[in-house]
C-alpha positions in Angstrom: 0.0 0.0 0.0 1.4 3.4 -0.9 1.9 6.3 1.5 -1.2 8.2 0.2 -3.3 5.0 0.3 -2.2 4.4 3.9 -3.0 7.9 5.0 -6.3 8.0 3.1 -7.3 4.7 4.8 -6.4 6.1 8.2 -8.4 9.3 7.5 -11.5 7.3 6.5 -11.3 4.8 9.4 -10.6 7.5 12.0 -13.0 10.0 10.5 -10.3 12.6 9.9 -11.5 15.5 7.6 -9.0 15.0 4.8 -9.0 16.5 1.3 -11.2 14.5 -1.1 -9.5 12.5 -3.8 -10.6 14.9 -6.6 -9.4 17.9 -4.7 -6.1 16.3 -3.9 -5.6 15.4 -7.6 -6.3 19.0 -8.6 -3.8 20.2 -6.0 -1.2 17.8 -7.3 -1.8 18.9 -10.9 -1.5 22.6 -9.9 1.7 22.1 -7.9 3.3 20.2 -10.8 2.1 22.5 -13.6 3.2 25.7 -11.8 6.4 24.3 -10.3 5.4 25.4 -6.8 8.4 25.7 -4.6 6.8 27.2 -1.5 3.6 25.9 0.1 1.7 27.0 3.2 -1.0 24.8 4.6 -3.6 26.0 7.2 -4.8 22.8 8.8 -2.4 19.9 8.8 -4.6 17.1 10.1 -2.6 13.9 9.6 -0.2 15.5 7.2 -1.5 13.9 4.0 -1.6 17.0 1.8 1.8 18.3 3.0 3.4 14.9 2.2 1.9 14.9 -1.2 3.3 18.4 -1.9 6.7 17.2 -0.7 6.6 14.1 -2.9 5.8 16.2 -6.0 8.7 18.6 -5.7 11.7 17.5 -3.6 12.8 21.2 -3.5 9.5 22.6 -2.3 9.7 24.2 1.2 6.5 23.5 3.1 5.0 25.0 6.3 1.9 23.5 7.8 0.0 24.8 10.8 -2.2 22.7 13.2 -3.7 23.4 16.6 -5.3 20.1 17.6 -2.9 18.1 19.8 -4.1 14.7 18.5 -3.6 15.8 14.9 -0.2 17.2 15.7 0.9 13.9 17.2 -0.3 11.9 14.2 1.2 14.3 11.7 4.6 14.3 13.4 4.6 10.5 13.4 3.8 10.6 9.6 6.4 13.2 8.8 9.0 11.2 10.7 8.1 8.1 8.7 7.6 9.6 5.2 9.2 13.0 5.0 12.7 11.6 4.5 14.1 14.9 3.1 12.7 16.9 6.0 11.0 19.4 3.8 8.0 20.0 6.0 7.9 22.4 9.0 5.0 21.8 11.3 4.0 24.8 13.4 1.8 24.1 16.4 -0.8 26.6 17.3 -3.8 28.6 16.3 -3.3 29.8 12.7 -5.0 33.1 13.5 -2.2 34.2 15.8 0.7 31.7 15.8 4.0 33.3 14.7 5.4 31.9 11.4 8.5 32.8 9.4 8.4 35.9 7.3 8.2 34.3 3.9 6.1 34.3 0.8 4.5 31.4 -0.8 3.5 30.2 -4.3 0.5 28.4 -2.9 -1.5 28.8 0.3 -4.0 26.1 1.1 -6.8 26.8 3.6 -8.4 23.7 5.1 -9.0 24.3 8.8 -11.8 25.8 10.9 -14.4 26.8 8.3 -15.8 29.6 10.4 -12.3 31.3 10.4 -11.6 31.1 6.7 -11.9 34.9 6.2 -9.6 35.5 9.1 -7.0 33.1 7.7 -7.3 34.6 4.2 -6.8 38.2 5.5 -3.8 37.1 7.6 -2.0 35.1 5.0 -2.9 36.8 1.7 -0.1 39.4 2.1 2.3 36.4 2.1 1.2 35.3 -1.4 3.7 35.5 -4.2 2.6 37.8 -7.1 1.6 34.9 -9.3 0.6 32.5 -6.5 -2.8 31.2 -5.5 -4.9 30.7 -2.4 -6.9 27.4 -2.5 -9.8 27.1 -0.1 -11.4 23.7 0.4 -15.0 22.7 1.5 -16.8 25.5 -0.4 -19.8 23.2 -0.9 -19.6 21.3 2.5 -21.2 18.1 1.3 -23.6 20.0 -1.0 -25.3 21.7 2.0 -24.0 25.3 1.5 -26.5 25.8 -1.3 -29.1 23.6 0.4 -29.1 24.4 4.1 -32.6 22.8 4.4 -30.8 19.4 4.3 -29.9 19.8 8.0 -31.8 20.9 11.1 -28.6 21.1 13.2 -28.2 24.7 14.4 -24.4 24.5 14.6 -24.2 23.1 11.1 -26.5 25.8 9.7 -24.3 28.5 11.3 -21.3 26.9 9.7 -23.0 26.9 6.3 -23.8 30.5 6.7 -20.2 31.4 7.4 -19.0 29.4 4.4 -21.5 31.3 2.2 -20.3 34.6 3.7 -16.7 33.6 2.9 -17.6 32.8 -0.7 -19.3 36.2 -1.0 -16.3 37.8 0.5 -14.0 36.2 -2.1 -16.2 37.2 -4.9 -16.3 40.8 -3.7 -12.5 41.4 -3.5 -11.3 44.1 -5.8 -7.7 43.1 -5.9 -8.3 39.3 -6.4 -10.3 37.1 -8.6 -11.7 33.7 -7.5 -12.8 30.7 -9.5 -15.2 28.3 -7.8 -14.7 24.8 -8.9 -17.0 21.8 -8.5 -14.2 19.5 -7.5 -14.2 17.3 -4.5 -16.1 19.1 -1.8 -15.9 22.4 -3.7 -12.7 24.5 -3.9 -12.1 28.2 -4.5 -8.9 29.2 -6.3 -8.0 32.9 -5.7 -5.4 34.9 -7.6 -4.3 38.5 -7.5 -5.6 40.4 -10.4 -3.1 41.4 -13.1 -2.5 45.1 -12.6 0.3 45.3 -15.2 -0.4 48.0 -17.8 
């Protein structure tokens, strides 16, 4: 069984919210096509996406942020086992406030607390390289964002509202353009607008 298969199986069995296969394939294709050499991930979980990024480009420098102790423990175990080139730096803490190195990134991937997506975007967007992208996952949230009537859970309805508000926020940005893709659980790909005359 391959590394990705092992981690995918672990995520399914232990109900870890990992990037769906279609979304991971899109990410891999983007990282390859654009020769991404710097990658920031908000929400490490078990480290599956960071490890995929490391495998694609042995020279890619990767920072991933996670606040949940049980996920940090599992991710560190996986990085020790599979990150043989030691490309991945795991930062422990709340991505809203935790200090990170002053760097810029070709790709920023947001896949953490859904109700904090806008906060994450506003904090990390200034770290985006000129031609880089910010990829946000779970824009459809199992198809319920556009169909909140499918749940009666008050917490879930509030979460769906925050995701809708985030999508509207992305669409309203004057300096960025966002493409919403029906891939996996729905992803948003945000780029700076070309201001060159």
